[in-house]
PAFIDO-842415 format. One record per residue (C-alpha): x, y, z. Coordinates in steps of 0.2 Angstrom, whole numbers, plus 5000, padded with zeros to 4 digits. Each point is the difference from the previous one (the first is absolute). Layout:
% PAFIDO-842415
XYZ
...
//
This chain:
% PAFIDO-842415
499950004998
500850184997
500050145011
498250115000
499850154996
499750125017
499250174994
500650105016
501649885003
501050155007
498450115004
499149915014
498450085006
499950015017
498550125006
500850055016
501450074993
498950084985
498950075016
501750065008
500550084985
498350094995
499950075017
501650094999
499650064984
498650075008
500850075015
501250084989
498750074990
499150075014
501450105008
500950054984
498050084998
500150065018
501650074997
499550094982
498450065009
501150095014
501350084989
498450064987
499250085017
501550085006
500750064980
498050064998
500050085017
501650104995
499650054983
498250085008
501250095013
501150064987
498750074989
499150095015
501550095005
500350054981
498250065000
500250105014
501650064996
499250074982
498750095010
501150085010
501250064988
498250054991
499350095016
501950085003
500150054983
498350115001
500550085015
501850054995
499550064983
498750155007
501550075012
501250004986
498950094987
500150125019
501750004999
500350034982
498650165001
501050085015
501849994992
499250074985
499350145008
501650025010
501149984983
498950134993
500550135014
501949984998
500750154998
501849964986
501150145001
//
């Protein structure tokens, strides 16, 4: 009699080993997903705070520009008056 053909000769199907590998894979998937979600939350929090800070800074610059313009105009007007009153000898 010859050697019988064994389909899974080098790959023996052990359901317990398959279950353990499956559970390890699920654990890896779960931890990877958890760390990814924590990282995403930190990234989005940082982005939100950074965008908020930029918006506040932009509003502040606009407010300062609006407040400084009349003061500069007043200064320029008084400078023109003084310049007109100076006698050149």
